C-alpha positions in Angstrom: 111.6 127.2 205.8 110.9 126.4 202.2 114.6 126.4 201.3 115.3 123.8 203.9 112.4 121.5 202.6 113.6 121.8 199.1 117.2 121.0 200.2 115.9 117.9 202.1 113.8 116.7 199.2 116.6 117.2 196.6 119.1 115.3 198.9 116.5 112.4 199.2 116.1 112.3 195.6 119.9 112.3 195.1 120.4 109.5 197.6 117.6 107.4 196.1 119.1 107.9 192.7 122.5 106.7 194.0 120.7 103.7 195.5 119.2 102.8 192.1 122.6 103.1 190.5 123.9 100.7 193.3 121.0 98.2 192.9 121.6 98.1 189.0 125.3 97.4 189.6 124.5 94.5 191.9 121.9 93.3 189.4 124.6 93.3 186.8 126.7 91.1 188.9 123.9 88.8 190.4 121.5 88.1 187.5 121.9 84.9 185.5 122.2 86.0 181.9 122.9 88.8 179.4 119.3 89.8 178.7 118.3 90.0 182.4 121.4 92.0 183.1 120.9 94.7 180.5 117.2 94.8 181.5 118.0 95.4 185.2 120.6 98.0 184.1 118.4 99.8 181.8 115.5 100.1 184.3 117.7 101.3 187.2 119.6 103.5 185.0 116.6 105.3 183.9 115.1 105.7 187.2 118.4 106.9 188.6 118.6 109.5 185.8 115.2 110.9 186.8 115.8 111.0 190.5 119.3 112.5 190.3 118.5 115.1 187.8 115.3 116.1 189.5 117.4 116.4 192.7 119.9 118.6 190.9 117.2 120.7 189.3 115.7 121.3 192.8 119.1 122.4 194.0 119.7 124.8 190.9 116.4 126.6 191.4 115.0 128.6 188.6 118.0 129.3 186.5 119.8 128.5 183.3 121.5 125.7 184.9 118.0 124.1 185.7 117.1 124.4 182.0 120.4 122.8 180.9 119.9 120.0 183.4 116.4 119.3 182.2 117.6 119.2 178.6 120.3 116.7 179.5 117.9 114.6 181.4 115.5 114.5 178.4 118.4 113.5 176.2 119.5 110.7 178.5 115.9 109.4 178.9 115.5 109.2 175.1 119.0 107.7 174.3 119.3 105.2 177.3 116.5 102.9 176.4 117.3 103.1 172.8 120.8 102.1 173.3 119.6 99.1 175.5 117.3 98.0 172.7 120.1 98.3 170.2 122.4 96.4 172.4 119.8 93.6 173.1 119.0 93.5 169.3 122.7 93.2 168.2 123.2 90.4 170.7 120.2 88.6 169.4 121.2 89.0 165.8 124.7 87.8 166.6 123.3 84.5 167.9 123.0 85.0 171.6 119.7 83.3 172.3 117.5 84.3 175.2 116.8 81.3 177.5 114.1 80.4 179.8 115.9 81.5 182.9 117.1 78.1 184.0 120.6 78.4 182.5 123.3 81.1 182.9 126.2 82.5 181.0 128.6 81.3 183.5 130.2 77.8 183.0 128.7 75.2 185.3 130.8 73.1 187.6 129.4 69.9 186.2 130.5 70.6 182.8 134.2 70.7 183.7 136.2 67.7 182.7 137.0 65.2 185.5 140.4 64.9 186.9 142.5 62.4 185.1 140.0 62.2 182.2 142.5 63.4 179.6 145.4 61.2 180.7 
């Protein structure tokens, strides 16, 4: 009975972790600028890491594999946010300014030259 409960809980965690990855991917496509995109990716990546690894640790039980999974999870939880900070800082130092949210990185349709303007 307890084995079934652990299996169900671990699969719920794995599915929720996969959903976090999917939401982060959608956020990367839908959000307006670089800084909001990496913010969404970082948050969902960290949450997905926790959920997926806890689900795998529950599946592994008390074993050497569970200890290794826990060590990998800690490594990813330390390096993921650090890499996101380094990426955002490098973008800022290279001249990419954060905006107030009203503009996007994508070119706007009204900035395109009018037809026949160059003739």
